[in-house]
Backbone as numpy.savetxt, mean C-alpha at the origin, in Angstrom:
# Nx Ny Nz CAx CAy CAz Cx Cy Cz
-1.38 26.71 -48.39 -2.09 26.79 -47.13 -1.24 26.22 -46.00
-1.27 26.97 -44.96 -0.53 26.54 -43.78 -1.32 25.48 -43.02
-0.60 24.46 -42.63 -1.26 23.42 -41.83 -1.32 23.88 -40.38
-2.48 23.74 -39.84 -2.62 24.08 -38.43 -2.48 22.81 -37.60
-1.68 22.90 -36.61 -1.50 21.75 -35.71 -2.73 21.65 -34.81
-3.20 20.44 -34.72 -4.32 20.22 -33.82 -3.81 20.23 -32.39
-4.51 20.92 -31.57 -4.14 20.92 -30.17 -4.84 19.76 -29.47
-4.04 19.00 -28.79 -4.59 17.89 -28.03 -4.69 18.35 -26.58
-5.88 18.27 -26.08 -6.10 18.70 -24.71 -5.74 17.57 -23.76
-4.82 17.83 -22.88 -4.43 16.83 -21.91 -5.10 17.15 -20.58
-5.57 16.11 -19.97 -6.16 16.30 -18.65 -5.34 15.51 -17.64
-5.30 16.02 -16.46 -4.60 15.32 -15.40 -5.64 14.60 -14.54
-5.34 13.34 -14.24 -6.22 12.61 -13.34 -5.39 12.09 -12.17
-6.05 11.94 -11.07 -5.34 11.47 -9.87 -4.98 10.00 -10.03
-3.96 9.54 -9.30 -3.60 8.12 -9.35 -4.78 7.22 -8.95
-5.61 7.70 -8.03 -6.77 6.93 -7.59 -7.76 6.73 -8.74
-8.08 7.80 -9.45 -9.00 7.71 -10.59 -8.39 6.83 -11.68
-7.10 7.01 -11.94 -6.41 6.19 -12.94 -6.50 4.70 -12.58
-6.30 4.39 -11.30 -6.34 2.98 -10.88 -7.73 2.39 -11.07
-8.76 3.21 -10.87 -10.12 2.72 -11.09 -10.37 2.50 -12.58
-9.94 3.47 -13.40 -10.16 3.36 -14.84 -9.41 2.17 -15.44
-8.22 1.91 -14.95 -7.42 0.83 -15.50 -7.56 -0.47 -14.70
-8.34 -0.39 -13.62 -8.53 -1.53 -12.71 -7.19 -2.01 -12.16
-6.26 -1.07 -11.99 -4.96 -1.39 -11.43 -4.97 -1.11 -9.94
-4.34 -1.98 -9.20 -4.23 -1.77 -7.77 -2.88 -1.09 -7.51
-2.92 0.09 -6.92 -1.71 0.77 -6.50 -1.88 1.21 -5.05
-0.84 1.74 -4.45 -0.92 2.08 -3.03 -2.00 3.14 -2.76
-2.17 4.09 -3.66 -3.19 5.12 -3.47 -4.58 4.51 -3.48
-4.80 3.60 -4.40 -6.09 2.92 -4.47 -6.36 2.15 -3.17
-5.36 1.44 -2.69 -5.52 0.66 -1.46 -5.85 1.57 -0.28
-5.09 2.65 -0.13 -5.34 3.55 1.00 -6.73 4.17 0.91
-7.14 4.58 -0.29 -8.48 5.15 -0.47 -9.58 4.14 -0.17
-9.39 2.92 -0.63 -10.40 1.88 -0.41 -10.53 1.56 1.08
-9.40 1.47 1.77 -9.41 1.23 3.22 -10.07 2.41 3.93
-9.71 3.62 3.53 -10.30 4.82 4.14 -11.82 4.80 4.01
-12.31 4.49 2.82 -13.76 4.43 2.59 -14.39 3.33 3.44
-13.79 2.16 3.46 -14.33 1.02 4.20 -14.41 1.30 5.70
-13.41 1.98 6.23 -13.37 2.26 7.67 -13.96 3.62 8.04
-14.39 4.38 7.04 -15.05 5.65 7.30 -14.14 6.75 7.83
-12.90 6.76 7.35 -11.96 7.81 7.75 -11.38 8.45 6.49
-11.01 9.72 6.56 -10.41 10.37 5.38 -9.01 9.82 5.06
-8.68 9.82 3.79 -7.36 9.40 3.32 -6.26 10.11 4.11
-6.41 11.42 4.25 -5.38 12.23 4.92 -5.14 11.76 6.35
-6.20 11.30 7.03 -6.05 10.83 8.41 -5.23 9.55 8.48
-5.36 8.70 7.46 -4.61 7.44 7.47 -3.11 7.70 7.42
-2.70 8.71 6.68 -1.26 8.99 6.60 -0.81 10.04 7.62
-1.74 10.48 8.46 -1.40 11.47 9.49 -0.77 10.80 10.71
-0.46 11.59 11.71 0.11 11.07 12.95 -0.95 10.72 13.99
-2.22 10.84 13.63 -3.30 10.59 14.58 -3.22 9.20 15.19
-3.49 9.14 16.48 -3.49 7.86 17.19 -4.90 7.42 17.60
-5.91 8.12 17.10 -7.29 7.70 17.38 -7.45 6.26 16.91
-8.12 5.45 17.71 -8.19 4.01 17.45 -8.77 3.69 16.07
-9.82 4.40 15.67 -10.45 4.14 14.37 -9.48 4.44 13.22
-8.72 5.51 13.36 -7.76 5.89 12.33 -6.56 4.95 12.34
-6.06 4.64 13.54 -4.90 3.75 13.65 -5.23 2.36 13.10
-6.44 1.88 13.37 -6.85 0.57 12.86 -6.90 0.58 11.33
-7.48 1.62 10.77 -7.53 1.74 9.30 -6.11 1.81 8.73
-5.23 2.53 9.43 -3.83 2.64 8.98 -3.15 1.27 8.99
-3.37 0.48 10.05 -2.78 -0.87 10.12 -3.23 -1.71 8.93
-4.51 -1.61 8.60 -5.06 -2.38 7.47 -4.43 -1.91 6.16
-4.36 -0.60 5.96 -3.79 -0.07 4.72 -2.32 -0.47 4.59
-1.57 -0.37 5.68 -0.16 -0.75 5.65 -0.03 -2.23 5.33
-0.86 -3.05 5.96 -0.81 -4.50 5.71 -1.04 -4.79 4.22
-2.07 -4.20 3.63 -2.39 -4.50 2.23 -1.34 -3.94 1.27
-0.80 -2.74 1.56 0.27 -2.22 0.71 1.47 -3.16 0.77
1.79 -3.62 1.96 2.91 -4.56 2.11 2.60 -5.89 1.42
1.38 -6.36 1.56 0.98 -7.63 0.95 1.09 -7.58 -0.57
0.68 -6.47 -1.16 0.71 -6.35 -2.62 2.06 -5.91 -3.17
2.76 -5.05 -2.44 3.95 -4.42 -3.01 5.23 -4.64 -2.22
5.16 -5.34 -1.09 6.36 -5.58 -0.29 7.33 -6.48 -1.03
8.60 -6.35 -0.71 9.63 -7.16 -1.35 9.36 -8.63 -1.04
9.31 -9.44 -2.08 8.94 -10.85 -1.93 10.11 -11.73 -1.49
11.31 -11.41 -1.97 12.48 -12.24 -1.67 13.08 -11.83 -0.34
12.91 -12.67 0.67 13.43 -12.32 1.99 14.74 -13.04 2.27
15.24 -13.80 1.29 16.48 -14.54 1.50 17.69 -13.62 1.44
18.71 -13.98 2.17 19.96 -13.22 2.12 20.81 -13.81 1.01
21.37 -12.95 0.20 22.22 -13.40 -0.90 23.66 -13.03 -0.61
24.55 -13.88 -1.06 25.97 -13.63 -0.86 26.69 -13.74 -2.20
27.71 -12.93 -2.37 28.49 -13.02 -3.60 29.53 -14.13 -3.46
30.39 -14.28 -4.46 31.37 -15.38 -4.47 32.37 -15.28 -3.32
32.53 -14.09 -2.74 33.43 -13.92 -1.60 32.73 -14.16 -0.26
31.45 -14.44 -0.32 30.70 -14.67 0.91 30.17 -13.40 1.54
30.35 -12.26 0.86 29.85 -11.00 1.39 28.36 -10.86 1.08
27.64 -10.25 2.03 26.20 -10.04 1.85 25.95 -9.08 0.70
24.99 -9.44 -0.15 24.58 -8.61 -1.27 23.10 -8.35 -1.11
22.73 -7.10 -1.14 21.33 -6.73 -1.00 20.54 -7.25 -2.20
19.35 -7.79 -1.94 18.48 -8.24 -3.02 18.02 -7.04 -3.83
18.04 -7.18 -5.14 17.54 -6.10 -5.98 16.03 -6.19 -5.99
15.40 -5.06 -5.84 13.95 -5.04 -5.90 13.51 -4.48 -7.24
12.35 -4.92 -7.67 11.80 -4.38 -8.90 11.22 -3.01 -8.60
10.91 -2.21 -9.62 10.31 -0.89 -9.36 8.94 -1.00 -8.66
8.34 -2.18 -8.72 7.02 -2.35 -8.14 7.07 -2.90 -6.72
8.26 -3.22 -6.24 8.41 -3.73 -4.90 8.85 -2.62 -3.96
8.25 -2.61 -2.78 8.55 -1.57 -1.81 9.17 -2.18 -0.57
10.23 -1.57 -0.08 10.81 -1.99 1.18 9.92 -1.45 2.31
10.18 -1.90 3.52 9.44 -1.37 4.67 9.67 0.13 4.82
10.87 0.58 4.50 11.17 2.01 4.55 10.37 2.76 3.48
10.28 2.18 2.28 9.48 2.80 1.22 8.02 2.93 1.64
7.50 1.87 2.24 6.10 1.88 2.70 5.93 2.94 3.78
6.91 3.05 4.67 6.86 4.07 5.71 6.78 5.47 5.13
7.49 5.71 4.04 7.45 7.02 3.37 6.04 7.32 2.84
5.36 6.31 2.34 4.00 6.50 1.83 3.02 6.86 2.94
3.34 6.45 4.15 2.46 6.67 5.29 3.03 7.74 6.23
3.37 8.85 5.67 3.77 10.00 6.46 5.18 9.98 7.00
6.07 9.23 6.39 7.46 9.23 6.81 7.76 8.35 8.01
6.95 7.33 8.22 7.20 6.41 9.33 8.42 5.54 9.03
9.09 5.06 10.09 10.27 4.23 9.85 9.88 2.76 9.71
10.82 1.94 9.29 10.53 0.54 8.98 10.02 -0.24 10.19
10.51 0.08 11.39 10.06 -0.66 12.57 8.61 -0.33 12.91
8.18 0.88 12.63 6.78 1.26 12.82 5.89 0.48 11.85
6.37 0.30 10.64 5.60 -0.47 9.64 5.49 -1.92 10.08
6.58 -2.51 10.56 6.53 -3.88 11.08 5.57 -4.00 12.24
5.61 -3.05 13.15 4.71 -3.05 14.30 3.25 -2.97 13.85
2.99 -2.16 12.85 1.63 -2.00 12.33 1.13 -3.31 11.71
2.00 -4.00 11.00 1.62 -5.28 10.39 1.33 -6.30 11.49
2.12 -6.29 12.55 1.86 -7.20 13.69 0.53 -6.88 14.35
0.22 -5.60 14.51 -1.06 -5.20 15.11 -2.22 -5.65 14.24
-2.06 -5.53 12.92 -3.08 -6.03 12.00 -3.34 -7.51 12.26
-2.26 -8.31 12.34 -2.42 -9.75 12.56 -3.05 -10.05 13.91
-2.70 -9.29 14.94 -3.33 -9.47 16.26 -4.83 -9.23 16.19
-5.23 -8.15 15.53 -6.66 -7.85 15.37 -7.36 -8.92 14.54
-6.71 -9.34 13.49 -7.28 -10.36 12.60 -7.53 -11.67 13.37
-6.59 -12.02 14.23 -6.69 -13.27 14.97 -7.68 -13.21 16.13
-7.96 -12.01 16.66 -8.78 -11.93 17.87 -10.15 -11.28 17.69
-10.37 -10.59 16.59 -11.63 -9.86 16.38 -12.37 -10.38 15.15
-13.41 -11.19 15.35 -14.15 -11.76 14.21 -14.75 -10.70 13.27
-15.29 -9.60 13.81 -15.88 -8.57 12.94 -14.81 -7.91 12.08
-13.65 -7.68 12.67 -12.52 -7.11 11.93 -12.09 -8.06 10.82
-11.98 -9.34 11.15 -11.57 -10.36 10.18 -12.52 -10.37 8.99
-13.81 -10.35 9.26 -14.80 -10.37 8.18 -14.66 -9.13 7.29
-14.48 -7.97 7.91 -14.36 -6.72 7.15 -13.14 -6.75 6.23
-12.01 -7.20 6.74 -10.80 -7.18 5.91 -10.80 -8.31 4.88
-11.50 -9.40 5.15 -11.61 -10.45 4.14 -12.42 -9.94 2.95
-13.49 -9.20 3.22 -14.27 -8.62 2.13 -13.44 -7.57 1.37
-12.67 -6.81 2.10 -11.81 -5.81 1.49 -10.77 -6.49 0.59
-10.19 -7.57 1.06 -9.18 -8.32 0.28 -9.77 -8.82 -1.02
-11.00 -9.28 -0.98 -11.66 -9.77 -2.20 -11.84 -8.64 -3.21
-12.06 -7.43 -2.73 -12.26 -6.32 -3.66 -10.97 -5.91 -4.37
-9.80 -6.25 -3.78 -8.53 -5.93 -4.42 -8.14 -6.95 -5.48
-8.66 -8.15 -5.37 -8.29 -9.19 -6.35 -7.04 -9.92 -5.95
-6.63 -10.85 -6.81 -5.47 -11.69 -6.48 -4.16 -10.91 -6.51
-3.22 -11.43 -5.76 -1.88 -10.83 -5.71 -1.04 -11.47 -6.79
-0.37 -10.65 -7.58 0.54 -11.16 -8.58 1.89 -11.41 -7.94
2.27 -12.66 -7.79 3.55 -12.97 -7.15 4.63 -13.18 -8.17
């Protein structure tokens, strides 16, 4: 008798669904969670839209992606000759340029500006601060 190979049915799931199932925080999960919290579509957050509601949600999403996945070592390293050596990043660390790519191809200075705008809003708007503090709690602790 011939053995029949069992067919295993593979299903594809989105990174967002995977992150929920595994309780893993990834950039897609963060952007989706921010989009839901601020009432804007995911696609709008990574779009070029400058509408205040969308831009604010984008600043928050960029801040949290940077907070969770930004390169932690900001020190400059030098080799034995005194030449600058770029810090090696882990596969889980994202440079400002990497984060910009996730948000529609923005450049690193735009990402820095967005993080600054987030901090300005956080420092001056109590309702905004409360909303993002609750959002931060839903993401859990940062693994440093």
